[in-house]
C-alpha positions as CSV (number, residue, x, y, z in Angstrom):
1,M,-85.2,51.4,-0.3
2,E,-82.3,49.4,-1.5
3,K,-82.2,45.7,-0.4
4,R,-79.2,43.4,-0.1
5,K,-78.9,39.6,0.2
6,L,-78.2,38.5,3.8
7,G,-75.4,36.1,3.0
8,R,-76.4,32.5,2.3
9,T,-79.8,33.0,3.9
10,G,-81.1,34.3,0.6
11,L,-83.2,36.8,2.5
12,S,-83.5,40.2,0.8
13,V,-83.0,42.8,3.6
14,S,-83.4,46.5,3.5
15,V,-80.2,48.5,4.0
16,L,-81.7,49.9,7.2
17,T,-82.8,47.6,10.0
18,F,-85.3,48.9,12.5
19,G,-83.7,48.3,15.9
20,C,-86.1,47.7,18.8
21,G,-83.5,47.9,21.6
22,A,-83.5,49.7,24.9
23,V,-80.6,52.2,24.0
24,G,-83.1,54.2,21.9
25,G,-86.1,53.1,23.9
26,L,-89.0,53.7,21.6
27,M,-90.0,50.0,21.5
28,T,-89.4,49.4,25.2
29,R,-90.8,52.5,26.8
30,G,-92.5,54.5,24.1
31,E,-96.2,55.2,23.8
32,P,-98.1,52.5,21.9
33,A,-99.4,54.9,19.3
34,D,-95.9,56.2,18.6
35,Q,-94.6,52.7,18.3
36,E,-97.3,51.9,15.7
37,R,-96.7,55.1,13.8
38,A,-92.9,54.5,13.6
39,V,-93.3,50.9,12.4
40,A,-95.9,52.0,9.8
41,R,-93.5,54.7,8.6
42,A,-90.6,52.3,8.4
43,L,-92.7,49.9,6.3
44,E,-93.8,52.7,4.0
45,A,-90.1,53.6,3.5
46,G,-89.2,50.1,2.6
47,I,-87.6,48.9,5.8
48,N,-88.4,45.1,6.1
49,H,-86.2,43.9,9.0
50,F,-87.1,44.4,12.6
51,D,-84.6,43.2,15.3
52,T,-85.5,42.6,18.9
53,A,-84.4,40.6,21.9
54,P,-85.7,39.4,25.3
55,A,-83.1,41.6,27.0
56,Y,-84.6,44.7,25.6
57,G,-86.9,46.0,28.3
58,N,-87.2,42.5,29.9
59,G,-89.4,41.3,27.1
60,A,-91.2,44.6,26.5
61,S,-89.6,45.1,23.1
62,E,-90.8,41.7,21.8
63,Q,-94.2,42.2,23.2
64,N,-94.6,45.7,21.7
65,L,-93.3,44.7,18.3
66,G,-95.6,41.7,18.3
67,R,-98.6,43.8,19.0
68,V,-97.7,46.4,16.3
69,L,-97.0,43.8,13.7
70,A,-100.2,42.0,14.5
71,S,-102.1,45.2,13.9
72,L,-100.3,46.1,10.7
73,T,-99.9,42.5,9.3
74,P,-96.9,43.3,7.1
75,D,-94.6,40.8,5.3
76,V,-91.4,41.4,7.3
77,I,-88.2,39.7,8.5
78,V,-88.1,39.4,12.3
79,S,-85.1,38.5,14.3
80,T,-84.6,38.0,18.0
81,K,-82.0,36.6,20.3
82,V,-81.1,34.5,23.4
83,R,-78.7,35.5,26.2
84,L,-77.6,32.7,28.5
85,A,-76.5,33.0,32.1
86,A,-73.4,31.3,33.5
87,A,-75.7,29.0,35.3
88,D,-77.1,27.7,32.0
89,R,-74.0,25.8,31.3
90,G,-74.9,22.1,31.4
91,R,-78.5,22.9,30.2
92,V,-77.9,25.0,27.1
93,G,-80.3,23.1,25.0
94,D,-83.2,23.6,27.4
95,A,-82.3,27.2,28.1
96,V,-82.2,28.1,24.4
97,A,-85.5,26.3,23.7
98,A,-87.2,28.0,26.6
99,S,-86.0,31.4,25.7
100,L,-87.1,31.1,22.1
101,E,-90.5,29.8,23.1
102,A,-91.0,32.8,25.4
103,S,-89.9,35.1,22.6
104,L,-92.4,33.6,20.2
105,R,-95.2,34.0,22.7
106,R,-94.4,37.6,23.2
107,L,-94.1,38.2,19.5
108,G,-97.3,36.3,18.7
109,R,-95.5,34.2,16.0
110,D,-94.8,30.6,15.4
111,H,-91.3,31.2,14.2
112,V,-88.7,34.0,13.6
113,D,-86.6,34.4,10.5
114,L,-83.4,34.8,12.4
115,F,-82.4,33.6,15.9
116,Q,-79.1,35.0,17.3
117,F,-76.8,34.3,20.2
118,H,-76.5,37.5,22.3
119,N,-73.6,36.7,24.7
120,Q,-70.0,37.8,24.3
121,I,-67.7,35.3,22.6
122,G,-64.2,34.6,24.0
123,L,-61.4,32.1,23.6
124,R,-62.3,30.7,27.0
125,G,-65.7,30.6,28.7
126,D,-66.0,32.8,31.7
127,G,-69.2,33.8,33.4
128,A,-71.6,35.0,30.7
129,T,-68.9,34.9,28.0
130,F,-69.0,31.7,26.0
131,S,-66.0,30.2,24.3
132,V,-65.8,29.2,20.7
133,D,-65.7,25.5,21.8
134,E,-68.9,26.0,23.8
135,M,-70.5,27.8,20.8
136,L,-69.8,24.8,18.6
137,S,-70.3,22.0,21.0
138,D,-73.3,23.3,23.0
139,V,-74.9,26.4,21.5
140,L,-74.8,25.3,17.8
141,P,-76.6,21.9,18.5
142,A,-79.3,23.8,20.4
143,F,-79.7,26.3,17.6
144,T,-79.8,23.6,15.0
145,R,-82.5,21.8,17.0
146,V,-84.9,24.8,17.1
147,R,-84.2,25.4,13.4
148,E,-85.1,21.8,12.6
149,Q,-88.3,22.3,14.6
150,G,-89.2,25.2,12.3
151,K,-89.0,27.8,15.0
152,T,-86.3,29.8,13.2
153,R,-85.2,29.8,9.6
154,H,-81.7,31.0,10.2
155,I,-79.2,31.3,13.0
156,G,-76.5,33.9,13.9
157,F,-74.6,35.5,16.7
158,T,-73.5,38.9,17.9
159,A,-69.9,39.5,17.1
160,I,-68.8,41.1,20.4
161,G,-65.9,39.8,22.5
162,E,-62.4,38.8,21.7
163,T,-61.4,39.3,18.1
164,D,-59.5,36.0,17.7
165,A,-62.5,34.1,19.0
166,L,-64.9,35.9,16.7
167,H,-62.7,35.2,13.7
168,R,-62.5,31.5,14.7
169,L,-66.3,31.3,15.0
170,M,-66.8,32.9,11.6
171,D,-64.3,30.6,10.0
172,S,-66.3,27.6,11.3
173,R,-69.1,28.6,8.9
174,A,-71.5,27.2,11.4
175,F,-73.7,30.3,11.6
176,D,-75.6,32.2,8.9
177,T,-75.2,35.8,10.1
178,A,-73.3,38.0,12.5
179,Q,-74.1,41.3,14.1
180,V,-70.9,43.3,13.6
181,P,-70.0,46.6,15.5
182,Y,-69.1,49.1,12.9
183,N,-69.0,52.9,13.2
184,V,-66.8,55.9,12.3
185,L,-65.2,56.0,15.8
186,N,-64.1,52.3,15.4
187,P,-64.2,51.2,11.7
188,S,-61.9,48.2,12.3
189,A,-64.6,45.7,11.3
190,G,-64.4,47.1,7.8
191,A,-60.9,48.4,7.3
192,A,-57.4,48.4,8.8
193,L,-56.9,50.9,11.7
194,P,-54.1,53.4,11.9
195,V,-51.2,52.4,14.2
196,R,-52.0,52.8,17.9
197,Y,-55.7,53.6,17.2
198,P,-57.6,53.8,20.5
199,A,-60.2,51.1,19.9
200,Q,-60.5,47.3,19.8
201,D,-59.3,46.0,16.5
202,Y,-61.9,43.7,15.0
203,G,-59.6,42.8,12.2
204,N,-61.8,43.4,9.2
205,M,-64.5,41.0,10.3
206,L,-66.8,42.1,7.4
207,A,-64.4,40.6,4.9
208,R,-64.1,37.4,7.0
209,A,-67.9,37.1,7.2
210,K,-68.2,37.5,3.5
211,D,-65.6,34.8,2.9
212,A,-67.7,32.5,5.2
213,G,-70.9,33.3,3.2
214,M,-72.4,35.1,6.2
215,G,-74.8,38.0,6.1
216,T,-73.9,40.9,8.3
217,I,-75.9,43.3,10.4
218,G,-74.1,46.5,11.4
219,I,-74.7,47.4,15.1
220,R,-73.5,50.3,17.2
221,V,-73.5,52.4,14.1
222,L,-74.3,55.6,16.1
223,A,-72.1,54.5,19.0
224,G,-75.0,54.3,21.3
225,G,-76.0,57.9,20.4
226,A,-72.5,59.5,20.8
227,L,-72.4,60.2,17.1
228,S,-75.2,62.7,17.5
229,G,-72.4,64.9,19.1
230,H,-74.6,65.4,22.2
231,E,-74.1,64.0,25.7
232,E,-77.8,64.4,26.6
233,R,-79.8,61.2,26.6
234,H,-83.5,61.0,25.5
235,P,-85.8,60.2,28.4
236,L,-87.0,57.0,26.6
237,G,-83.5,55.5,26.2
238,L,-81.0,54.1,28.6
239,A,-79.7,56.8,31.0
240,V,-76.2,55.3,30.9
241,V,-74.6,53.7,27.9
242,E,-71.3,51.8,28.0
243,P,-68.6,53.2,25.7
244,I,-69.1,51.5,22.3
245,G,-67.1,53.7,20.1
246,S,-63.4,54.3,20.7
247,G,-63.3,56.2,24.0
248,A,-63.0,55.2,27.6
249,N,-66.6,56.4,28.3
250,Y,-69.6,57.9,26.6
251,A,-68.4,61.5,27.1
252,A,-65.1,60.6,25.4
253,D,-67.0,59.1,22.5
254,V,-69.1,62.3,22.1
255,A,-65.9,64.4,22.2
256,R,-64.3,62.4,19.4
257,A,-67.5,62.5,17.4
258,R,-67.4,66.3,17.6
259,R,-63.9,66.3,16.1
260,L,-65.5,64.9,13.0
261,E,-67.6,68.0,12.5
262,P,-65.4,69.2,9.6
263,M,-67.3,66.6,7.6
264,V,-70.4,68.7,8.2
265,R,-68.8,72.1,7.8
266,E,-67.2,71.1,4.5
267,G,-70.5,69.9,3.1
268,H,-69.9,66.1,3.1
269,A,-73.0,65.5,5.3
270,A,-75.8,67.5,6.8
271,G,-75.0,66.3,10.3
272,L,-73.0,63.8,12.3
273,T,-75.8,61.2,12.5
274,E,-76.3,61.4,8.7
275,M,-72.6,61.0,8.2
276,A,-72.4,58.0,10.5
277,I,-75.3,56.2,8.7
278,R,-74.1,57.0,5.2
279,F,-70.6,55.8,6.2
280,A,-72.0,52.4,7.3
281,V,-74.2,52.0,4.2
282,A,-71.1,52.7,2.0
283,H,-69.4,49.5,3.0
284,P,-70.1,47.1,0.2
285,T,-70.1,43.9,2.3
286,L,-72.3,45.2,5.2
287,T,-75.7,43.8,4.4
288,T,-77.8,46.1,6.6
289,T,-77.3,48.9,9.1
290,E,-79.3,48.7,12.3
291,I,-80.5,51.9,13.9
292,G,-81.9,52.4,17.4
293,L,-84.7,54.9,17.9
294,A,-86.3,57.1,20.5
295,T,-88.5,59.1,18.2
296,I,-90.1,59.0,14.8
297,D,-88.1,62.1,13.9
298,Q,-84.9,60.0,14.3
299,L,-86.4,57.4,12.0
300,E,-87.1,60.1,9.4
301,D,-83.5,61.4,9.7
302,A,-82.2,57.9,9.1
303,I,-84.5,57.4,6.1
304,R,-83.3,60.7,4.6
305,A,-79.7,59.7,5.2
306,V,-80.1,56.5,3.3
307,E,-82.0,58.2,0.5
308,K,-78.9,60.5,0.0
309,G,-76.9,57.4,-0.7
310,P,-73.5,56.2,0.6
311,L,-70.8,58.7,1.4
312,P,-68.8,59.2,-1.9
313,P,-65.1,58.3,-2.2
314,Q,-63.9,61.8,-1.6
315,A,-66.0,62.1,1.6
316,L,-64.7,58.7,2.8
317,A,-61.1,59.8,2.2
318,R,-61.6,63.0,4.1
319,L,-63.2,61.1,7.0
320,A,-60.2,58.7,7.0
321,E,-57.9,61.8,7.4
322,L,-59.9,62.9,10.5
323,Q,-59.9,59.4,12.0
324,T,-56.1,59.3,11.9
325,T,-56.0,62.2,14.3
326,F,-57.2,59.8,17.0
327,A,-54.2,57.5,16.7
328,G,-51.9,57.5,19.7
329,E,-54.6,58.7,22.1
330,P,-55.6,56.6,25.2
331,R,-58.8,54.5,24.9
């Protein structure tokens, strides 16, 4: 599988990242044997990055990933995260250190390759949303400390929140990586949106991250599953998913996804999920595309999509035509 450099980290990361989150659910609620088979198949296909977090299944994802990796003993890149509560203000350093120590215990490792901030970022701090100033004055020193202690090699954040705040944080060049929301329902992190497009405008964050020397991890690539074109949720995954495409709710995201089915009928992709993955992989400055899983079959589908290669220019042009039909609609 193709590998790309994760910004200034120098890490060589597969274009597919194995997401261990609760939206798919395999690594939080799946059977242990299925978890091991899926990770083994991912390794066989060349996937070398596994992303988890304490918030996924209240630690279950980290514990399960740690168990499987201990059994298989591969040479892989592991990333995890920390999510702070509003009450952690005033004790950010201690909260970050405690969270990482707990993550390392569950993973059975003495360090991770990448440690990421999981909260939303805003221009002003409010509840669990942290401001840019708090990120630089409180969170960054805490992250720097655990890196100096050898408990993580690199540091990053999840680029969710207010666009202006996210841009400011990227421009600071304080962090090595960003997890960037990018999908065919909201492609604004990688290109300009049509006028009155019904989605948050992330203002081409991928270009901004590249200018800052940051590696990027594409998240929400399947819009929480909406880009399957089906409203039904797999029993292992979250029963309710917040809208993370362009619609006001999950059903609206699914409906918009179905309006992209001409891409399948015209032969540009074998299915909507394949189209979504190949769209993300086609962006030249997106380092890796993270996929969440409920089943091994979904992993196989993602591997096949990547093996087909990025969507070619004519397919991307046709997709752009279809995306413009969303302009002017309510979010």
